[in-house]
C-alpha positions in Angstrom: -47.3 -159.6 -20.6 -44.4 -161.5 -21.1 -43.0 -163.6 -18.1 -39.8 -162.1 -16.8 -37.0 -164.6 -16.3 -35.9 -165.0 -12.6 -32.3 -164.0 -13.5 -33.4 -160.7 -15.1 -35.2 -160.0 -11.9 -32.2 -160.6 -9.9 -30.4 -158.3 -12.1 -32.9 -155.6 -11.8 -32.8 -155.5 -8.0 -29.0 -154.6 -8.1 -28.2 -151.0 -7.5 -26.6 -150.2 -10.9 -29.5 -151.6 -12.8 -32.0 -150.0 -10.5 -30.5 -146.5 -11.3 -30.8 -147.5 -15.1 -34.4 -148.5 -15.0 -35.4 -145.4 -12.9 -34.0 -143.1 -15.5 -35.8 -145.1 -18.3 -39.0 -144.6 -16.4 -38.4 -140.9 -16.0 -37.7 -140.9 -19.8 -41.1 -142.5 -20.5 -42.7 -140.0 -18.0 -41.4 -137.1 -20.1 -42.7 -138.8 -23.2 -39.1 -139.9 -24.4 -38.1 -143.0 -26.3 -37.4 -146.1 -24.1 -35.7 -148.1 -26.8 -33.3 -145.7 -28.2 -31.3 -142.7 -27.0 -28.6 -142.1 -24.4 -29.0 -142.3 -20.5 -27.4 -139.4 -18.9 -26.6 -141.0 -15.6 -23.8 -141.2 -13.2 -22.8 -144.8 -12.1 -20.0 -145.8 -9.6 -17.7 -148.3 -10.6 -19.4 -150.9 -8.8 -22.8 -150.2 -10.3 -21.3 -150.1 -14.0 -19.9 -153.5 -13.3 -23.5 -154.6 -12.2 -25.0 -153.2 -15.3 -22.4 -154.7 -17.4 -23.5 -158.3 -16.2 -26.4 -158.0 -18.7 -24.7 -155.6 -21.3 -21.4 -157.2 -21.5 -17.8 -156.5 -20.7 -16.9 -154.5 -23.7 -19.6 -152.0 -22.7 -18.6 -152.1 -19.1 -14.9 -151.5 -19.9 -15.6 -148.7 -22.6 -16.7 -145.9 -20.1 -19.3 -144.7 -22.6 -22.8 -143.7 -21.8 -25.4 -146.3 -21.6 -27.3 -146.3 -25.0 -30.7 -147.8 -24.8 -30.2 -149.7 -28.1 -27.3 -151.8 -26.2 -30.0 -152.5 -23.5 -32.9 -153.3 -25.9 -30.5 -155.7 -27.9 -29.5 -157.4 -24.6 -33.2 -157.9 -23.5 -34.2 -158.9 -27.0 -32.4 -161.9 -26.5 -35.0 -162.8 -24.0 -38.0 -161.7 -25.9 -38.4 -158.5 -24.2 -38.3 -154.9 -25.2 -37.1 -152.3 -22.7 -40.5 -151.2 -22.0 -41.9 -154.7 -21.7 -39.3 -155.6 -19.3 -39.8 -152.7 -17.0 -43.6 -153.0 -17.0 -43.2 -156.6 -16.3 -41.2 -156.2 -13.1 -43.9 -154.4 -11.3 -46.9 -154.6 -13.4 -47.0 -150.8 -13.7 -47.6 -149.4 -17.2 -44.9 -146.8 -18.3 -47.0 -143.7 -18.8 -46.3 -140.3 -20.4 -47.2 -138.0 -17.7 -47.4 -135.2 -20.0 -50.0 -136.8 -22.1 -52.0 -138.0 -19.0 -52.0 -134.6 -17.6 -53.3 -133.1 -20.9 -55.9 -135.9 -20.8 -56.8 -134.9 -17.0 -57.1 -131.3 -18.0 -59.1 -131.9 -20.9 -61.2 -134.3 -18.6 -61.5 -131.9 -15.9 -62.5 -128.9 -18.3 -65.2 -131.2 -19.9 -66.4 -132.0 -16.2 -66.6 -128.3 -15.3 -68.5 -127.3 -18.3 -70.8 -130.1 -17.7 -71.5 -129.1 -14.2 -71.9 -125.4 -15.0 -74.4 -126.3 -17.7 -76.3 -128.3 -15.0 -76.2 -125.7 -12.5 -77.5 -123.2 -14.9 -80.4 -125.5 -16.0 -81.4 -126.0 -12.2 -81.6 -122.3 -11.9 -83.5 -121.7 -15.0 -86.1 -124.4 -14.2 -87.2 -122.0 -11.3 -87.3 -119.1 -13.3 -83.9 -117.4 -13.1 -83.3 -115.6 -16.4 -80.3 -117.0 -18.5 -78.1 -113.9 -18.2 -78.4 -114.1 -14.3 -77.7 -117.7 -14.1 -74.7 -117.2 -16.3 -73.5 -114.2 -14.2 -74.1 -116.2 -11.0 -72.1 -119.4 -12.3 -69.2 -117.2 -12.8 -69.1 -115.6 -9.5 -65.6 -115.8 -7.9 -67.1 -116.5 -4.5 -68.7 -119.8 -5.5 -67.2 -123.3 -5.7 -65.1 -124.3 -8.6 -66.9 -126.2 -11.1 -65.9 -129.7 -11.9 -65.9 -130.9 -8.1 -69.7 -131.3 -7.9 -70.0 -128.5 -5.3 -71.2 -126.0 -7.5 -74.1 -128.1 -8.7 -75.0 -129.0 -5.3 -75.1 -125.4 -4.2 -77.3 -124.4 -7.4 -79.6 -127.0 -6.4 -79.9 -125.6 -2.9 -80.3 -122.1 -4.3 -83.1 -123.3 -6.6 -85.0 -124.7 -3.7 -84.7 -121.4 -1.7 -85.7 -119.4 -4.9 -89.2 -121.3 -5.1 -89.9 -120.1 -1.6 -89.1 -116.4 -2.3 -92.3 -114.1 -1.9 -91.2 -111.6 -4.6 -94.0 -109.2 -5.0 -96.6 -111.2 -3.4 -95.7 -110.4 0.1 -93.0 -110.2 2.7 -91.2 -112.6 4.9 -88.2 -112.2 7.5 -85.0 -113.6 6.4 -84.7 -115.9 9.5 -88.1 -117.3 8.9 -87.5 -118.1 5.3 -84.1 -119.8 6.4 -85.9 -122.0 8.9 -88.6 -122.8 6.2 -85.8 -123.9 3.7 -83.2 -125.2 5.8 -84.3 -127.8 8.2 -85.5 -125.2 10.8 -82.0 -123.4 10.8 -82.7 -119.7 10.9 -79.2 -118.7 10.2 -78.8 -120.8 7.1 -79.1 -117.6 5.1 -76.8 -115.3 6.8 -74.2 -113.4 5.1 -71.5 -115.8 6.8 -73.3 -118.9 5.4 -72.3 -119.9 1.7 -75.9 -120.5 0.9 -77.1 -117.1 2.0 -74.3 -115.4 -0.1 -75.1 -117.4 -3.1 -78.9 -116.6 -3.1 -78.5 -112.9 -2.6 -75.9 -112.8 -5.2 -78.3 -114.4 -7.6 -80.9 -111.9 -6.6 -78.5 -109.1 -7.5 -77.7 -110.8 -10.9 -81.6 -111.3 -11.6 -82.4 -107.7 -10.8 -79.1 -106.2 -11.9 -78.3 -104.4 -9.0 -74.9 -104.2 -7.0 -73.5 -107.5 -5.8 -73.4 -107.6 -1.9 -69.9 -108.0 -0.4 -70.8 -107.8 3.2 -74.0 -108.0 5.3 -74.8 -104.3 5.3 -77.1 -102.0 3.6 -76.7 -103.5 0.0 -77.2 -106.7 1.4 -80.6 -105.7 3.0 -81.5 -103.8 -0.1 -81.1 -106.7 -2.3 -83.1 -109.1 -0.2 -85.8 -106.5 -0.3 -86.3 -106.9 -4.1 -87.8 -110.2 -3.4 -89.8 -109.4 -0.5 -87.3 -110.8 2.2 -86.8 -108.4 5.2 -83.4 -108.6 7.1 -83.0 -108.2 10.9 -82.8 -104.5 11.7 -82.3 -104.5 15.4 -79.5 -106.7 16.4 -76.8 -104.7 14.8 -76.2 -101.3 16.5 -73.9 -98.3 16.7 -73.1 -95.7 19.2 -73.2 -92.1 18.1 -72.9 -88.7 19.7 -74.5 -85.5 18.0 -74.8 -86.8 14.6 -76.3 -84.0 12.2 -79.0 -86.2 10.7 -81.7 -84.7 8.7 -85.1 -85.9 8.0 -87.8 -87.8 9.8 -86.2 -91.0 10.1 -86.1 -92.4 13.7 -82.5 -91.8 13.9 -82.7 -88.4 13.0 -85.3 -87.7 15.2 -83.7 -89.3 18.2 -80.2 -87.7 17.4 -82.0 -84.4 17.5 -83.8 -85.2 20.6 -80.5 -86.5 22.5 -78.1 -83.6 21.8 -74.9 -84.1 24.0 -76.0 -87.5 25.0 -74.5 -90.9 23.5 -77.1 -92.7 21.5 -77.3 -96.3 20.4 -78.7 -96.5 16.8 -79.9 -99.7 15.1 -80.1 -100.6 11.5 -83.9 -100.4 11.7 -83.7 -96.7 12.8 -81.3 -95.4 10.2 -82.7 -93.8 6.9 -82.6 -95.6 3.5 -81.7 -92.3 1.7 -79.0 -90.0 3.6 -79.3 -86.4 4.5 -77.3 -84.4 6.8 -77.9 -80.9 8.0 -74.5 -79.7 6.9 -71.3 -81.2 5.8 -69.3 -82.2 8.9 -66.1 -83.7 10.2 -67.0 -86.9 12.0 -64.6 -88.5 14.7 -64.7 -92.3 14.8 -63.2 -94.2 17.7 -63.0 -97.7 19.0 -63.9 -97.4 22.7 -67.1 -96.2 24.3 -65.1 -94.4 27.1 -64.0 -91.9 24.6 -67.6 -90.9 23.6 -68.7 -91.0 27.2 -65.7 -88.7 28.3 -66.6 -86.3 25.3 -70.3 -86.2 26.3 -69.4 -85.6 29.9 -67.0 -82.7 29.2 -68.5 -81.3 26.0 -72.0 -82.3 25.7 -73.9 -80.8 23.0 -70.8 -78.8 21.9 -69.0 -81.9 20.9 -68.3 -82.4 17.2 -70.3 -85.5 15.7 -68.8 -88.8 16.9 -69.2 -92.5 16.0 -67.9 -95.3 18.1 -67.4 -98.9 16.7 -67.3 -100.4 20.2 -64.8 -102.9 18.9 -65.0 -104.4 15.4 -67.5 -102.3 13.5 -71.0 -103.9 13.2 -73.0 -103.3 10.1 -74.8 -100.5 11.5 -71.6 -98.8 12.2 -70.3 -99.3 8.6 -73.7 -98.3 7.3 -73.6 -94.9 9.3 -70.1 -94.0 8.0 -70.7 -95.3 4.4 -73.8 -93.2 4.2 -72.3 -89.9 5.8 -69.3 -90.3 3.6 -71.6 -90.5 0.4 -73.1 -87.2 1.4 -69.7 -85.4 1.7 -68.8 -85.8 5.6 -65.3 -86.0 6.4 -63.9 -88.6 8.8 -60.8 -88.5 11.4 -60.7 -92.1 12.5 -58.9 -93.9 15.2 -58.8 -97.2 17.1 -56.5 -98.9 19.9 -52.6 -99.2 18.7 -52.8 -103.0 18.4 -53.4 -105.7 15.7 -57.4 -105.5 16.2 -57.1 -101.7 16.1 -55.2 -101.7 12.9 -57.9 -104.2 11.3 -60.8 -102.0 12.6 -59.3 -99.0 10.9 -59.0 -100.7 7.6 -62.6 -101.8 7.9 -63.7 -98.3 8.2 -61.5 -97.1 5.3 -63.2 -99.7 3.1 -66.4 -97.7 3.3 -64.8 -94.2 3.8 -61.4 -94.3 1.8 -60.7 -90.6 2.3 -60.7 -90.9 6.1 -57.7 -89.5 7.8 -56.2 -90.5 11.2 -57.3 -88.9 14.5 -53.9 -89.2 16.4 -53.5 -92.5 14.8 -50.2 -92.3 13.3 -46.5 -93.7 13.9 -45.4 -90.4 15.6 -48.3 -90.6 18.3 -47.6 -94.3 18.7 -43.7 -93.8 19.1 -44.3 -90.8 21.6 -46.7 -93.0 23.5 -44.0 -95.5 23.8 -41.5 -93.0 24.6 -39.5 -94.2 21.7 -37.6 -91.9 19.2 -39.7 -90.5 16.5 -38.2 -91.3 12.9 -38.7 -89.1 10.0 -41.0 -91.2 8.3 -43.2 -91.3 11.2 -44.3 -87.6 10.5 -46.0 -88.7 7.2 -49.2 -89.5 9.1 -49.9 -92.5 6.9 -51.6 -95.8 8.1 -48.7 -97.7 6.4 -46.2 -96.1 8.5 -48.2 -96.8 11.5 -48.5 -100.6 10.6 -44.8 -100.6 10.1 -44.1 -99.2 13.5 -46.5 -101.5 15.3 -44.9 -104.5 13.7 -41.6 -103.2 14.8 -42.5 -102.7 18.5 -45.7 -105.0 18.9 -46.6 -103.1 22.0 -50.4 -102.3 22.4 -51.4 -98.8 23.3 -55.3 -98.2 24.1 -57.3 -95.3 23.3 -57.8 -94.7 27.1 -54.3 -93.7 27.4 -54.8 -90.8 25.2 -58.1 -90.0 26.5 -57.4 -86.3 27.7 -55.8 -85.5 24.4 -58.5 -86.8 22.3 -61.1 -84.9 24.3 -59.0 -81.6 23.8 -59.0 -82.3 20.1 -62.8 -82.3 20.1 -62.9 -79.2 22.2 -60.4 -77.3 19.7 -62.6 -78.5 16.9 -65.8 -77.2 18.3 -64.0 -74.1 19.2 -62.6 -73.5 15.7 -66.1 -74.2 14.2 -67.8 -71.6 16.7 -65.3 -68.9 15.7 -64.6 -69.6 12.0 -67.4 -70.7 9.9 -65.0 -71.7 7.1 -63.1 -74.3 9.4 -63.2 -77.8 8.0 
């Protein structure tokens, strides 16, 4: 690299030349020429005078734009090109950023492809089918290839895969996790990336639905490889569910008519059946179920209580009943959590309708004016209304009205067999 004369260095530090050189750097970054072309820059009178110290008085007085050919000729007298001069000032190479970005993209794509290949190899070595490995690698829930995280996860998944009992036996999920993850019994839970990664590979290997939450499909998928998930920690409160069959949940429901009953995942049937298609009322708070049991007992329509955010047991019950034709009227507190709870319920029972869970009911509870849109009864209108006011209204405030709804429904069923 050519030595820059001290006088040129001093010139480059002036305000006007600094503007000129910055513009040339920008041209170089865009891939434009540095020795020819016009610079479209605005210079003050003083800045133009400073630039003219190198380019000469005729250019300074001409008022014309700065042509790079003029700057190149002036620097050639010192044995320098424009590029050599600028690079020599700070030792930084002028780079075409477009080209560099393209090179970086190409390099990143090559790194990502190499990592995907390595991840697939790590899985195939332990017996995973080619198609399953490819499906798993493309899963949107995995780390992006090219960072090293995908391969690291694949290697951990492969290590777990080698410990799966498959058809040779059975093992609790927590025990398997403790065995493969330094005694961490929760390492394969749904909330852990490793747990999600392993179960989605099982789904790909056995061509079954990909689990999206820690519920029924999650447990069934683990069962394909002989792993048994915890079935007793998740529970749901129910009243008068019309379950059919000989599962523990069905037997207990029949034996406890009129009394609230806690069911666990372990007690729930794998295949769902009910005595008849029914309308099931879903609430958030146990007080509503207890009041219904006190006042209506065995005559109360079927109820499910999420007891706050629904556990997997609650979502499984609702999903199972929805699949066999039950209808749902759902509600929760009028607050941010309640709105989120209702969305979770609707994720497994999309056709569910609100049970006094609408904008009009909320407005009346606030003693606010009821707007025309409030009568549409939609969840979107309720969300808009809650965002407008932001005042929580809990279910217990509507307790008497909710119990009367249940009583009216029971009466209608008793007097009209076509009532739905």
